PAGU-299370 format. One line per 2 residues: their letters; for each residue x, y, z of C-alpha. Coordinates in steps of 0.2 Angstrom, whole numbers, plus 5000, padded with zeros to 4 digits. Layout:
PAGU-299370
A> X/Y/Z | ...
END
This chain:
PAGU-299370
MS> 5487/4931/4358 | 5498/4940/4373
KS> 5514/4946/4372 | 5518/4930/4386
GY> 5512/4918/4373 | 5496/4911/4379
SI> 5478/4913/4373 | 5469/4928/4378
TC> 5455/4915/4380 | 5464/4908/4392
PS> 5455/4913/4409 | 5466/4907/4426
PI> 5479/4920/4429 | 5492/4912/4437
HF> 5498/4912/4417 | 5496/4931/4415
ST> 5511/4944/4420 | 5496/4956/4432
YE> 5508/4971/4430 | 5509/4967/4410
AL> 5493/4968/4409 | 5487/4983/4420
ES> 5500/4993/4411 | 5489/4992/4394
TR> 5471/4992/4406 | 5479/5009/4412
RS> 5480/5015/4396 | 5458/5016/4394
VY> 5448/5030/4393 | 5438/5021/4408
AR> 5456/5021/4418 | 5456/5039/4417
IR> 5441/5042/4420 | 5437/5030/4436
PL> 5442/5043/4451 | 5430/5054/4446
LD> 5418/5042/4445 | 5423/5033/4462
KA> 5422/5050/4472 | 5406/5056/4465
TA> 5397/5038/4468 | 5405/5037/4486
IL> 5397/5057/4488 | 5380/5050/4483
LL> 5380/5033/4492 | 5384/5042/4507
VL> 5372/5058/4506 | 5358/5042/4502
GS> 5364/5031/4516 | 5369/5045/4528
PV> 5350/5039/4541 | 5356/5020/4541
IL> 5374/5025/4544 | 5368/5038/4557
GA> 5356/5022/4564 | 5372/5009/4565
ML> 5381/5022/4573 | 5367/5024/4586
AV> 5364/5007/4590 | 5384/5003/4594
RS> 5385/5017/4607 | 5369/5015/4615
TS> 5376/4994/4618 | 5392/4995/4622
RG> 5408/5005/4627 | 5420/5013/4615
PT> 5421/5024/4601 | 5405/5019/4586
LY> 5420/5020/4572 | 5435/5009/4571
SQ> 5449/5011/4564 | 5466/5003/4559
IR> 5478/5004/4548 | 5479/4996/4531
VG> 5490/4992/4516 | 5484/5000/4499
RG> 5492/5003/4481 | 5509/5000/4480
GR> 5513/4996/4498 | 5506/5014/4505
LF> 5500/5013/4523 | 5485/5022/4526
RI> 5469/5022/4540 | 5451/5014/4536
YK> 5437/5017/4543 | 5421/5007/4550
IR> 5409/5006/4563 | 5414/4995/4575
SM> 5405/4979/4576 | 5418/4972/4590
YH> 5419/4974/4608 | 5431/4989/4614
EC> 5450/4983/4613 | 5446/4966/4613
EI> 5463/4962/4604 | 5471/4966/4620
RT> 5463/4952/4628 | 5466/4939/4614
GI> 5480/4945/4602 | 5479/4943/4583
QW> 5471/4930/4577 | 5458/4925/4565
SQ> 5440/4931/4565 | 5429/4916/4564
PG> 5410/4911/4562 | 5403/4915/4580
DP> 5417/4924/4586 | 5415/4929/4605
RV> 5422/4945/4601 | 5409/4952/4590
TK> 5394/4961/4598 | 5374/4957/4597
VG> 5374/4974/4586 | 5392/4972/4577
RY> 5383/4953/4571 | 5370/4961/4560
LR> 5381/4976/4556 | 5393/4963/4547
AT> 5381/4952/4541 | 5372/4965/4532
HI> 5388/4974/4530 | 5381/4992/4539
DE> 5398/4991/4545 | 5407/4995/4529
PP> 5399/5013/4522 | 5412/5023/4531
QL> 5426/5017/4519 | 5418/5030/4508
IN> 5429/5042/4517 | 5443/5033/4510
VL> 5439/5032/4491 | 5435/5050/4491
RG> 5450/5054/4500 | 5459/5042/4484
EM> 5465/5029/4498 | 5452/5016/4491
SL> 5441/5012/4475 | 5422/5004/4476
VG> 5429/4989/4466 | 5445/4980/4470
PR> 5454/4967/4482 | 5451/4972/4503
PE> 5464/4979/4510 | 5474/4970/4523
RP> 5485/4976/4538 | 5502/4974/4538
SI> 5510/4962/4549 | 5498/4950/4541
VE> 5503/4955/4522 | 5521/4952/4525
QL> 5515/4935/4532 | 5504/4931/4517
QQ> 5517/4934/4505 | 5530/4922/4511
AL> 5516/4910/4510 | 5507/4915/4493
PR> 5522/4921/4481 | 5510/4933/4470
YR> 5501/4939/4486 | 5512/4957/4482
ER> 5503/4959/4465 | 5487/4963/4474
LA> 5495/4980/4477 | 5495/4985/4461
VL> 5479/4992/4459 | 5467/5002/4474
PG> 5460/4993/4487 | 5439/4991/4487
LT> 5426/4992/4496 | 5419/4976/4485
GL> 5427/4965/4473 | 5426/4948/4465
AQ> 5433/4938/4478 | 5419/4945/4492
LQ> 5405/4941/4482 | 5407/4921/4481
LP> 5421/4918/4496 | 5416/4922/4514
PD> 5429/4931/4525 | 5444/4924/4529
SD> 5449/4911/4540 | 5461/4902/4537
LG> 5475/4902/4521 | 5466/4892/4509
GV> 5452/4904/4508 | 5465/4918/4507
SA> 5473/4909/4491 | 5457/4908/4481
KL> 5454/4925/4486 | 5470/4929/4480
LC> 5465/4919/4462 | 5450/4931/4461
DL> 5460/4947/4465 | 5473/4943/4449
YY> 5458/4936/4437 | 5451/4955/4442
IQ> 5465/4966/4442 | 5471/4958/4424
HV> 5454/4960/4418 | 5447/4975/4426
SL> 5436/4985/4415 | 5420/4996/4416
RL> 5408/4982/4414 | 5417/4970/4426
DL> 5415/4984/4437 | 5397/4987/4435
LI> 5394/4968/4435 | 5401/4969/4453
LL> 5392/4984/4458 | 5376/4977/4454
ST> 5380/4959/4462 | 5383/4967/4478
PL> 5367/4975/4485 | 5362/4958/4479
HV> 5373/4948/4487 | 5371/4956/4502
MG> 5352/4954/4503 | 5357/4934/4505
IP> 5356/4931/4486 | 5368/4917/4482
FP> 5383/4919/4469 | 5376/4904/4460
AL> 5363/4914/4453 | 5372/4930/4452
NR> 5384/4919/4439 | 5370/4914/4430
WF> 5361/4932/4430 | 5374/4944/4426
GV> 5390/4932/4420 | 5399/4936/4436
PA> 5418/4926/4434 | 5416/4910/4445
LK> 5432/4903/4456 | 5429/4886/4447
TL> 5431/4897/4428 | 5448/4902/4432
VC> 5455/4887/4431 | 5461/4880/4414
AC> 5473/4866/4410 | 5487/4877/4399
PV> 5504/4872/4401 | 5514/4885/4410
KV> 5528/4891/4399 | 5545/4888/4403
GS> 5552/4905/4409 | 5535/4914/4409
FS> 5530/4926/4424 | 5520/4911/4432
PA> 5530/4903/4446 | 5535/4884/4446
RA> 5524/4882/4460 | 5509/4892/4455
FQ> 5492/4887/4463 | 5478/4882/4458
AP> 5458/4884/4464 | 5450/4868/4471
PA> 5434/4864/4463 | 5423/4867/4476
EV> 5420/4887/4477 | 5424/4888/4498
PK> 5440/4879/4498 | 5450/4871/4514
AA> 5466/4873/4505 | 5472/4881/4487
CD> 5487/4873/4485 | 5502/4866/4493
LV> 5509/4881/4498 | 5495/4883/4507
RQ> 5497/4867/4517 | 5514/4873/4521
GQ> 5509/4887/4529 | 5494/4882/4538
AL> 5505/4886/4555 | 5501/4905/4551
GT> 5482/4901/4552 | 5481/4902/4568
HL> 5489/4917/4572 | 5482/4929/4559
SA> 5467/4940/4559 | 5459/4957/4552
PE> 5446/4957/4566 | 5435/4969/4558
SA> 5437/4966/4542 | 5424/4957/4534
A> 5432/4951/4521
END
């Protein structure tokens, strides 16, 4: 049994205090050596991937005007702001014309080269610089823009709990859910992020890191779930009663039956109006 009174076999993150669970993992050996492992792996990936990164930057430079690298302020651990780096996949200064909005499939702001970069996630490797600077980890929740975080916190009460750890290049949510396009998708990813934070371990990180290149190559998540046992969104929901006075909010959300939900909870449906005004244009997650 956990301190909150629930069986530790209950998988649903809505029944646990994220901060309470994180305190126990921070005392582990893995938590102490993880920053070193992250940085060592980042250096190795930058060296091995440098030809691909340079080739992608050259393709961007030769096909559209503007800088090859794109930077944007994101919210990191504890709410600290940092500048994220990616290879530019959209037309330069496109937001001046369109304003901030959700990036949808077939977004005309994305360049032809950018569509390939996004599909293969080749636009992501520059974020390894953020890992070396200690602003990101290899695995964790994807970082979001400050203005969007502020609004999502109003729609999803436990959204800020994602900031308890360093954001990551890949994560449990990214393996099985598409890029954010509405609040329903965000709430489903939040469920995965809370589960990850509450169960972070060397084994879980290795499963996610091993699955990520296979996911990029087009292997569907159900196969990764069968082969490696990567936790699936649909398994993170349980029928355990919410204990009176527990950490969980009275209106805690539940993931819907589908693995790619359109609306995960009443809170999302009530806040759908926000969906037409939010975006992370250069984000792949």
